[in-house]
N, C-alpha and C positions, 0 to 999 in steps of 0.2 A: 441143205433142209431136216431132211429125215435125220441126219445123223442128227442137230438140234435136240427133234422130240424125242428121238432116243434118250436122250441126256435128262431134258424132262419125269420121262416117264421109269425112270432109273432113280433118280432123284424123289421121286413120289410115290415108290410101288408101295412101300411100309403105308402110308397112310390112303393109296389104292384098295390095297387090301383089308382093308380097315374097314372103310365106306362097303366093297361088297359083304364083309361081316356084318357089318349093321344090319343091312340090309337085308340078309338074310337071315339072322337073327328076328326080325319083324316078322316076317313072313314066315316063317316054323313057325313061331305064338301064334302065329294067326291060324294057321291051317292046322296043328297038330296039338302046340301047347295048352291049349283052351280046355278041349278035351280031357286033361289030367289033373288030378287033385294038383294044390298052388306049393307043396315040396317039391314035388316028381318037375314041376312046369320050372320050377327056380333051376331042378339040378341039370335039366336037358339042355333048354336054353344055356344054362352057365357055363356048361362043358363046350356048346357053340365056341361061345363068345375067346371061349380060353384055346379052342383051336386054333382060333382064327388070328387071336394075340402072339401066338406059339408060331404061329404061318407068316404073321407080317415081321418079324423077328428075322427070317432067312434074307429078305433082299438088302439087310443092313450090310451084310460079311462082302456087296461089292459095290454100296455106294462108295465109299471112301477116294476122294481126290474129284470130286463132281463142285465146279467153281462156277459161278455164275449172278450174273447182274441181282437176282433175285433168291436164289437157294444156293445155300453154300454149305455143302456135307464133306464135311473133312471129320479125322478121327476124333477128334471132340465132340461132336455131333454124333454120331454113330454112338459114343459112348451114353451119353445122356437120354438119347432116343432109346437104348436099351433097357437104361434105367427106368425111364418112364414106361415101357413094356411089361416090362417086371414086375412094379409099382400099380399099374392097374389090372393085372393077372393076379397079384392080390388082393386087391380091393373087391375082384371078380368071387374070388374064391371067398372069401368072408361073408358078402353079397347075399351066396346058395342058403347060407345058413340063416339070414334073417330076411324077415317079413316087410318085403316092400312093397305092400300091396298087389292090386288086384293088374295091373300092366306092368307083368314081367317084360316081356319084349322090350317095351319103350324104356325100363330104365335101363336093363343092358346096352342097348343101342345107344342110350342119352352118355350113357358111360365110355362109348368107343368111341364116339363123336369127340368129347369132352378130350379124349386121350391123341385122338388126330388134331385137334386145334395145340395140343400141349407138343406135339411131335413137327408141326410147322411151325411153331414160335421158337424151338431152338436151331430150325434150320434156317433160317433165314436171316440177313443182314441188310433189310429193306423195308424203312421204315412202314408204309401202307402194309405190306404182309404184314409184315409185325403188329399193326393194329387190328385186321380183319382175323387173325390167327387167335388174338387175345379175346376178340368179339366171341369168338368160335367157340372158345374156351369159355367164357365168361356165361352164355347163354345155354348150355349144356350146365353146366354148376349152379345157373341160378331155376330151370328146373328139376333137376334132381334136390335141390333142397326144399323145394315143395312139395318132394312124391308124396309124405305122407297129408294128400290132400285132405283128409280126417280131421288134422289135429291143426289144432289153431294156433299152435306154438309152432308149428313148421311154418304155415302161412304167413305169422307175423315177419317171421327167421326170414322167409323167401324175398318178401315184398321190400325189407330192412336192405337184403342184399344186393337185392334188385335197381333197388334206389341209389341207393350209395355206387356202385354198379355205373352206371348210366352216368352218372355226376363226374365219374374220376374216368369215362372213355370222353365225354366234352372236354375235359383237361387236356386228355393224352391228345386229344386230335386238334385243340389249339394250339396247343405248343411245337406238335410237327408239321402244322402251317406254318409257325414262326420261325420254323428252323428252314423249311423248304425256302420261306422266302428272302432268307438272309444268306442261305447259298446256294439256293439252286438248284441243292441236289435230296435225293431221299435213299441215297445208298449210304450205310453206315463210313466205311471206307474214305469215300468222295468229300462226305461232310468235314469226316478229322482232316484230310488235307485242307477245304476252303476254310477250318478254323486255327486251322496251326499258325500258332504265333501272331492272333490276330487282339489274345487277351477277350478280355469280358464289355459287351456292350450291354444297352439296355433293353433291346430286342432277343439276341441272346439270355441274357437273366430272365427275361419274361418266357421265351419257349423252355428252356432248360427249367424251370421251376412249374410251367405244367407237364411237363414231361414227368418231372420224379412227384406231382400227385396223383396221374395217372397210375405209373407201375409201383407206388408205394401203398395204393390201394390192394396191386395183386398181393403183395409180400406181404400188410397190416401191419404195417409199422406205423409209429404214434406219427400224428394226431389222425392218420388215416386208417385208422384200427375197428373204430366205432361197430363194421358189421358182425367182425369175429365173432365176441362172446355170443351172441343172439343165434347166429349162423350154424355154428358148430353145435348149439345146443339142440335149435330147433331140426337140423336138419338128418336124415335118420342115419344112423352111425355108419356105418359104409361111405356114407357120401363123404360126410363130416372127417374119415381117415384120406379120401381122395381130395378135395380143398386141403387140407394139412399139408400133403406130401405132395402126389402129381402135379399142385398146382402152386405149389411153391418153388419144387427144383428148374421144372420152365420160366417159374416166371424172375427168380434169381438168377438164373442162367443168361436171361435176355437183358437185364438191367446191369451185368457185369459185362456185355459183348456191347450196348446201348453207351455207358458212362466211358469203357477203357478203351472202343474202336476209337467212335465219335467222337465224343464229348472229351477224349485225352487234351487238349486243351484249353481245357473249361475244369481243373482239375481244384484250383481252391488249394487251401489247408484249415485243419482245423485242431492244427498245433494251440496249444496253453504255449505258446511262444509268439503269437501272434493270429489272429485268425483272417483267412484272407477270401475272398468270395467266389464262390465256385462249388459244383457239386460235394466234394468233400467235407467243406465245411457244413452245407447242409446236412446232408448224412451223418456226420459224427454227432449235431443235436439231436437231429433225430433218431440214431443209437440210443443215446444215453438217456431220451425220454422213454423211449422204447424199453429199455430195461427196464427202469425205475417204475414205470406203470403196469407190465404187466407183472412184474415178481411182487407187489407189493397189493395188485388188484385180486390174484390168485390167492393171498393169504385166506380171504376173506369168504372165499366161495365154499358150495357144498354141492355143489352138481359137479361130477370128475369131470365131463366133457367141457363145461367153463373153464374147470379148474384149467385144464391144458389147454385152450382156445387161449386164456392168458400166459399161457405158460410158451404158446406158438409165439405171442407177441414181443414177449420176450427176446426167446429165441432169434428173432427175425432182426433185436437191436444186436445181439453176440455178433451175426454175422455182418452185420453193417461196419465193424469194426474191423472187419479184416477188408471190408470194401473200401471202409478210409482209406488206407494204407495207399491205395493209387499205387499198388506197383504187382510185378508178376506174380511174386509171391502170395499176396494179399488174395490176388485173385484166383490162386491152386488153391488156397486155404477154404476160399469159400466157399466152390466148390463141392472140395471134399467134405466140408462140414453138411451144408448140402444135403448130400448122397448119405451120410450118418444120420442124419437128423429126420428125413424122407423114412428110414429104414427104420430107425428107432419110433418116431410116431406114430406109423402105419402097424407096429406090431403093438404100441399103447391102446389106439382105438382099436384093433381086433380084438383083445382082449377083453374091453370096455361090450364090445359090441356082443360077443358071445357070450359074456356073462348076463349086462343088465337084463339084455330079453331073457332069461330064466329065473334071476334075481330079478323081477318085478321093477326095476326102476334104474336108473344112473345117477342117484346119488349118493353121497358116500357111505351116509346108512344102509345102500342095499349093499355093500361090499363087506359087512362086516362079519368077521368070520370065512373070509370065502377061499383062506389058507388050509382049510378043514374039506370045503364043500368042493371044491376044483383047486387043487395044490399044483398041477401042473402050468396051466395056466397062470396059478400067482407066484410062481417060481418063474415064468417069462414075464409077468408085469413086472417082478422087482430086476429083472436087468433092464428092463426097458425106460423104468423110472430111475436107475441109478447111473446108466449111459446120457439119462434127462438134466439128470442131476450134476454132471461132470465125472464122476467119480469113476478111477483108474482101475482097473485096466483095459474099461470100455471103452468104448468109438466115442462116446459124446467128451471124454476129457483130453484125448487128445484131438479132436476134432477143436473144443474151445483154445487147449493150447497153440494151435498151428494160426489159429484165429489173431490169437494174442501175443505171440510171438512175431509174426508180422508187421503188428503194426508199433512194437516195442523198431521192430531191425527198421523200419523205414527212413526214422528218424533217431539212429543210435547214437548223433552227439548231442543233441539236446534232448530227450526223451522227450517229444511235444505230444506225443499220441499217449503217453501216459496213464494220462487222468481216465482215459478213456478204459483201458485196458484193468486198473484198481479199480474204474465201478462196476466192469463186467465180471470179477475175481469176487467181489462185494457182492453182488444180486447173484452170481450162484451160491452164494454162504445164504446165501438169502431163502434161495426155490428148494434148499435142500429142506427145507422146513416145513413149505406145504408139503412136498413129495411124501415126506417122511408121514405127515399126517392121515395122508394116502393108505401107507404103508401099513400105517396103524390100525387103521382098519381091518384091511386085509389079513392081518398077522395077529392082533394082541387080540382088540376087540371081540367077544364072544358072539358068533352067527345067533336072532333069532329062529332059525332053520336048522338043523343039522342034516337036512337031506343032501345028496352029495348029485354034485351037476357033471353032466356028463355032455360031449358036445363031439362033434363027428369029426373022425379022421382026416378027414380033408383042412378041415379047420386047426385043428393042430397043429400038421405038418406044417401049416402055410407060416402062421405063427414061431415056430420052434425055426423056419428056413431066417424069420426075418433077427431071430435070438441070436442065431449063429451068423448073420451077416454082423451083426451089431460086436460080438466077440470078437472076430476075425478082422473087421476094419480097427476095433484096439489094438488088438494083440501085434497086427503087422499090417500096419499102414503107410510103410516106405512104400512098397509097391506100386499102390495105387498114387499116393502122393507122387512119387518118382515120375512115373504117365504124365498125370494131370500138369505137371510142371514143364515136359517137355513139350505137351500140347498147346498151352496155353501162352507158352513162348511163341508161339507160331503164326497165333492170334495177327 
């Protein structure tokens, strides 16, 4: 019995460390931080949070190979837990330079609690644990979205986020209950065995659809995207970065596991040669709608955060193209692109956070002439935007290439998913238009104020690391792709 408890402790050692760090952050800010001025207070609490996040990554070394009914920690899980810890640490660095209000300790503690939920989410293959982890993550993000409590825009965004989140959680819970009623199991592998060869029946169809609604909200795919533009615009910019990166990584990871392990027998088809009922058909149509709505709605936006929100919806559509392929290659491409997209998006929102607070706002006009006022950050923004647009040789290009290649490869004889690939390529061309509008404001439109903008060295370092990651994943994608492919085949 003691050995079983030790195994559980090993599996949860990173999460346990972060719980202690969150409590330490709250205590330190209460006892010491409130006697300091606000900037020094953020630096003190942020430094403790960063140290705790670094400490939580150490147990990942000995977690590999823990397989149980609730927690499954394998090399693929460890990689994504490390990615989530890094994304959280970079978010903390960006937050130290951002006005997060007077509740500094509570802010950083909620960031850490959100990270704990995401780590649990990628560590489990059991439905109830997935639901609890999603709720822990969502509640933390709801609170963080409303952290500018004197801003009506922030309060409205948080309320919409909360209402849509509550409804999606209800759908997810109903769906899980139907799946349990049909299979008598809550573990994904047991569900996969129970559903193998049985085809689609009405109860499974209802349960699967409800699960897709619940998880579709988390990844902001159409038509479950309505919360995203307001939440991205109204939340503090570092929080927006955390929602758009860490939450997306964890949600897409669990979506891949749920569909590829638990519902492998209910794939269906989104092929133009003949639609077949199943999750591939639903996600194919949702992916197409996400690419269309996300890109065309982004064209008319005047706020940079709102523009990136609609861009995020479009990118969810690109990712779904790889998932619709329903192959190991498709799952590998999805996970690779999620990593690339998270690093790119975190960098883009980090630049927005650093510049908007000093330029007076985050509308397009506030970025006029920014290339002369902040040349280094403008160069980094150019790298991030070109990667989001899918321009070679950056990571975003190769990420999209592998997604589309997986869709073509899965039906190489009839090219049944070619319609999704062609739509994705066309929408990538459309996205280049509104990305270039942002670049025009930064590099072409003259600034109303020529004063140089200075940002702290730690912010520049964090954003430069994101840019280096985007370039390296574009120039040398094969090592991480080969590793992911090997680990996905073991699922």
